[in-house]
C-alpha positions as CSV (number, residue, x, y, z in Angstrom):
1,X,-43.3,-120.0,25.4
2,X,-46.6,-119.0,23.4
3,X,-45.5,-120.3,19.9
4,X,-44.8,-117.0,18.4
5,X,-42.1,-116.9,15.1
6,X,-39.7,-114.1,15.1
7,X,-42.3,-112.3,13.0
8,X,-45.3,-112.1,15.2
9,X,-42.7,-110.6,18.2
10,X,-41.2,-108.0,16.0
11,X,-44.8,-107.1,15.6
12,X,-45.4,-107.4,19.2
13,X,-42.4,-105.6,20.5
14,X,-43.1,-102.7,17.8
15,X,-46.8,-102.3,19.0
16,X,-45.8,-102.5,22.8
17,X,-43.1,-99.8,22.8
18,X,-44.1,-97.3,20.7
19,X,-46.9,-94.6,20.0
20,X,-49.7,-95.3,17.9
21,X,-50.1,-93.5,14.8
22,X,-52.6,-91.2,14.1
23,X,-55.1,-92.3,11.6
24,X,-53.8,-95.5,10.7
25,X,-56.4,-97.5,12.3
26,X,-58.5,-95.6,9.4
27,X,-56.5,-97.3,7.0
28,X,-56.8,-100.7,7.9
29,X,-60.6,-100.7,8.6
30,X,-60.8,-98.9,5.2
31,X,-58.8,-101.3,3.6
32,X,-60.0,-104.4,5.1
33,X,-64.0,-103.4,4.3
34,X,-65.1,-103.8,0.9
35,X,-68.3,-101.4,-0.8
36,X,-70.3,-104.7,-1.7
37,X,-70.4,-107.8,0.6
38,X,-69.3,-109.9,-2.6
39,X,-66.0,-108.7,-3.4
40,X,-66.2,-110.7,-7.0
41,X,-69.6,-108.5,-7.7
42,X,-67.7,-106.6,-10.8
43,X,-66.2,-109.8,-12.3
44,X,-69.6,-111.2,-13.1
45,X,-71.8,-109.9,-15.3
46,X,-75.9,-109.8,-15.1
47,X,-77.7,-112.6,-16.5
48,X,-79.9,-110.5,-18.4
49,X,-76.8,-109.8,-20.5
50,X,-76.9,-113.2,-22.2
51,X,-79.8,-112.2,-23.7
């Protein structure tokens, strides 16, 4: 009825029927954030390196 697929439904059922895992939210938030706002900062050189 909500237009969900099998995977989304299974995840929702799991979340609704299981207790939270201690520390899982910190791991997910840590993986989603980056140290730099630009994730490609290490892939690019400095223009001064060309001279």
